[in-house]
N, C-alpha and C positions, 0 to 999 in steps of 0.2 A: 858812192855806196851811200852820200848824206843825202845826195838828192833821190835816191829811191827810198832810203828813208823816212824824207818829207812826203813823197808820194804815198807809201803804204800810210801812214799816222790822217794823211789828207781823204782817204780812200775807208780807211777804218772810221772815223768821225763823220763822214756822210753816213756810211750806214748804221751806225750808232743810231743818227739822227733820223731817218728812215722809219730804222725799229722803233722808236720811240715817239714818231708822231702818231706809225700805225696802229701802236697800242694803243694809244690817245682816242683814234678813231674807231678803234674797234670797241672800247670799254661805253663810248657814249655810243654807239649805237644799241651796244647790247642795255645800257637806260634807256633809253628811245623806245626802244622794244617792251622792256617790261611796263614802264608807261603807259606807251599804248595796248598791249594787251591789256593791261586792266579799264583803260577805257574802251577798248572795243567792247568788254562783258559788262561792264557796266551802262554804260553810256546809250547803249542800244534800246537800255530798256526804261532807262529815263527821257527814252523820246517816245515810249508809247503816251506817254502825258499828250502828245499831239493828234493821240489816236479815239478819235468821238467815241467809239465803243469802248475803246479800255476806259476813257473816264465817264463813261456815262452808267457802268456796270459797278461803278461806286454808291454807293447812298450818302447822302451829307450825315457823318456823323452827329450821335445825339449831345446835346449838350453835356457835359460829365465833369465832374472836380472831383478829386481824391488828394487826401488827405493821410500823411503818414508819417508813423512818428519816427521811424527808422531811416526814412531816404531823408535826401537832400539837394539842392541842386551846387553843380559844385562849374568853377572855373576853372581851366587849368592853360597851359601855353601849347599850341600847332607845333610842328616839327619846323616850323618857318617862324615862327615865335610871336604869330597872332595869337588872341584869345579864340578858345575855346569852349564848348559849353557839354554838360551831362549831368545826370541826374545819378547818383553813389547811393549804393546802400552799404554799407561795412558789414566783416561777419563779425558775428557775435565770439567768434576768438581769431584770436591772431588765423593768418592763413595767408599762402600765393598763389589761392586759385582764386580766378579773376573770369567772369563771367559779361563781356562784351553783348549787349541787348541795342542791338539794330533797328529801328523803327521802322514802320510800314512807308508810305507814300504823304500820310497826314503830317507827319513829323513826332516831331518828341512831345506826346501831348499825355494830358492825365491817365488815356487807358493804357498806354506804354508804361504808364508807371507804375499802376496798377499791374500790371501783367512780370513786371520783374520782381517787384517784390512780392508775387508768387513764385518763381520763381526761385527767388532766395527763402522764402519757406520750402519748400518742396525739395530744394537741391541739400541748402546746407554745408557748411563750412565752404561760404564760396561770399565772396565780395562780389558787387552788381555794379557792374557801370553801364547806364542806360546812353549813349555815344548820340550828339546833337550831332548831326550833319545836313542839317537849315541850320542852321547858325541863329538859332533861338526865333526862326520863324517857324510857328502851329499854323497849320489850314482852319478852318472852319466849314469851307466848303471843295466840293469837288473841283472847281477851277481853280481857286487857289493851290491845291493839291496838285494841281499838273504843271503848274507854272514854276512851284518849288520846284517841283523832281525834275523838272527839263533844266533846271538853273544848276544844281551842283555839278560841278568840273570833275574830273576824275581826279584833279592834281590837289585841289582845295579839299576832299573827301578823304585822301589819301595823307596829307598833312596835320588832320583832324583824328585820324586813326593811330597814325605813327608815335601822334603827343600825349593820346593813351597810353598806349604802349610804354612810352617813358614816365606818364606819370605811375602806372601801375607796377615800373621797377623791376629788372632785368630775370628779376628772380620771379618772377612774376610767372604762373601757368595759365595760361590763355587757353579760354572758352566762348564761345560763341554763337551768336543767335539771332535771327533774323528773319523779318515775314517782306513778302511781296521787292520791291523797292530793298530793304535792309537783307532779304536772303538772299542778295547774289550782295551786299556788301559785306554780310557775314562773311563767304567763302572767300571774298578780297583782303580782309580782316585777318584771316587766319592766315592766308599765303605773304601778306604782310608780317605776321607775327613769326615767322621764319620758326626754329628750334623752340622757343619757347609754346607753339599752339599745341594743344594737348583734345581737341574736339570739336568740331562747326555741324551747326547744327542750320540748315535752310529749309524753309517754307517758302518753296511757289517765288525760288528768285532765279535770275538767270544766272548759268554755269558760265564758267569760265571755259572756254571750246579751244584755248590756246594746249596742245599739250605738256611742250616742255614748260609751260609756267605751271600747270598742273605735276609737274615731277617734284617740284620745290618743297609741296605741300606735306609738312610734319606732322598730321594727324589725319585721323580719320573724319569719314563728313555723313551726318545724316540727312539725305534730301527727302521732305516731305509734298507731294504732290499729288495734282487734281487731274484724272485724267479727263476730264471734261473743260480742263482750262483752254482755252483757245489760243493763249501765247506763251505758258512755259507749258506747252505741248508736249504729250505722248512722245513722239517723234525728238524734241531737245532733249529729254528727258532719255532718251535713248540712247543720243548721240553722244551725253554728258557721262553714263554709264560706260561705254565704248571707249571712249576718251581717258577716263577715269582706269580704264584695266588699262591700257595702252601703256598709261606712266606708270604702273604699277602700286595706284594706294587703292584704299578700302574705303568703298561709299556702298551705303547701303540704303536703299529704293525704297520707300513705303509709300504706293500709289491707292489712289482714296475714290469711290465713284464720288467725286464732287468737280466745282466749280473752281477757278479762281479766285484767291482770297477765301477760300472755305471756313479759315479758322476765326475769320473776323464778324462777330456780332452784329455789327455793324451794317454787312455787305449784304445784299437780296439773296446771293450764294452760297449765305452761312449750312454747314454742316454739323450740327451738333452732335451729333453720333461721330462723324471725322476729324472733328475737332477733337473732343477727349479723346480718342485711340492716338492723333497724334502727340497731343499731348505727354500720352500715358511713357509712350515710345522716346520722347525725346527725353524727359525727366530719368529713366534707365539706362539712356545712352550718356549722360551728361555723369549723371550719380556712379556711372561703371567705369569710368577714366578717371573723376576725380579719388576716386579711392587712390 
């Protein structure tokens, strides 16, 4: 009986160890998949920096200086303990509403600061944080913009965004908005925000394609796209709409007879009418959810 008991205990220990290691392996695989999915969606767009047609479709921005009495630069800790940077405008009265603004491929320049303050004024009752995914680098020309965009790793961008979420606090309601490169990261920021997410606006950014990852969304999405866009084209948008439907999530799509970066006044394809309508829709979408 003693020998049998020892054998049974030995078998049980082996099975317990097998279960433990299987659980660890499955957990690591799941974490790797989540990271991989974010990388595949956003880094695919970042690599457009090597596309000469994409690069040449952006005019170099005109020199511009913006001064604000309300906004200020901030340094906070990314989730890996390194320094991360942004530009913040606090709500006029205490609020748990936070809008993360994700810059386009030029970086967090004064144009983005101006747009951030315009959003702050028009939405009301919101703290705005313009997040810097380029680590204090700003492109003055399209060659540098292409280089900086390609250099952004998914891992680095995620720890910066997670740091911003910690900075906002566990009680914050997170809204996001971004353009081009930042449009894709607006959606990824909403995914990273988990159940704190409250609304996402993405201008002509690369959508997430993994349906299982989209199922984790906790907020509605407004997508603003140009039908003449060669990169985030109608086929890409249609696939996104279908994937969101499969995931059981709400996507509002607004399509314009416009090209990529139609909302950027420095772009050759700038469309004033489309920009104004898109902005009106973005403000209405965010204000409705902030209520």
